[in-house]
Legacy VTK file of the C-alpha trace (Angstrom):
# vtk DataFile Version 3.0
C-alpha trace
ASCII
DATASET POLYDATA
POINTS 56 float
-23.596 207.439 40.467
-26.010 210.190 39.388
-27.892 209.145 36.209
-26.595 212.224 34.392
-22.952 211.537 35.287
-20.743 210.555 32.416
-17.032 209.697 32.181
-14.070 211.424 30.548
-10.509 210.092 30.260
-7.385 211.846 28.979
-8.903 215.221 28.167
-9.780 218.608 29.630
-13.110 220.404 29.521
-13.611 224.144 29.924
-16.982 225.640 30.807
-17.475 229.428 30.554
-20.923 230.739 31.447
-22.400 233.629 29.480
-25.762 233.658 31.281
-27.700 231.532 33.762
-25.947 229.104 36.070
-25.111 225.419 36.389
-23.695 223.228 39.129
-20.655 221.071 38.349
-20.154 217.925 40.479
-17.500 215.281 39.854
-16.006 212.095 41.251
-12.973 214.029 42.552
-15.194 215.827 45.084
-15.710 219.134 43.272
-19.085 220.810 43.733
-19.060 224.244 42.075
-21.789 226.654 41.013
-20.765 228.245 37.699
-22.281 231.697 37.134
-21.923 234.284 34.313
-18.260 235.221 33.894
-17.101 232.125 35.839
-14.898 229.390 34.408
-14.664 225.693 35.302
-11.666 223.747 34.011
-11.773 219.975 34.538
-8.732 217.829 33.710
-9.788 214.197 33.408
-6.352 212.525 33.447
-6.870 208.778 34.046
-10.617 209.251 34.425
-13.354 211.255 36.123
-17.161 211.220 36.011
-19.130 214.436 36.256
-22.460 216.196 35.829
-23.302 219.759 34.966
-26.912 220.675 35.550
-29.152 223.640 36.206
-29.738 224.166 39.956
-33.224 223.337 41.292
LINES 1 57
56 0 1 2 3 4 5 6 7 8 9 10 11 12 13 14 15 16 17 18 19 20 21 22 23 24 25 26 27 28 29 30 31 32 33 34 35 36 37 38 39 40 41 42 43 44 45 46 47 48 49 50 51 52 53 54 55
């Protein structure tokens, strides 16, 4: 597990970028670059770990 990964259970998160970019990675296999105007919606259900960090 990536040191920045953290868990969520039974909730949804919504990320909407206004400027810059981040990369979302999660334990369900998603790997998505989120750029201005993009949306990422993660539904945790019974549990998921994820990170969102600025690309290198």
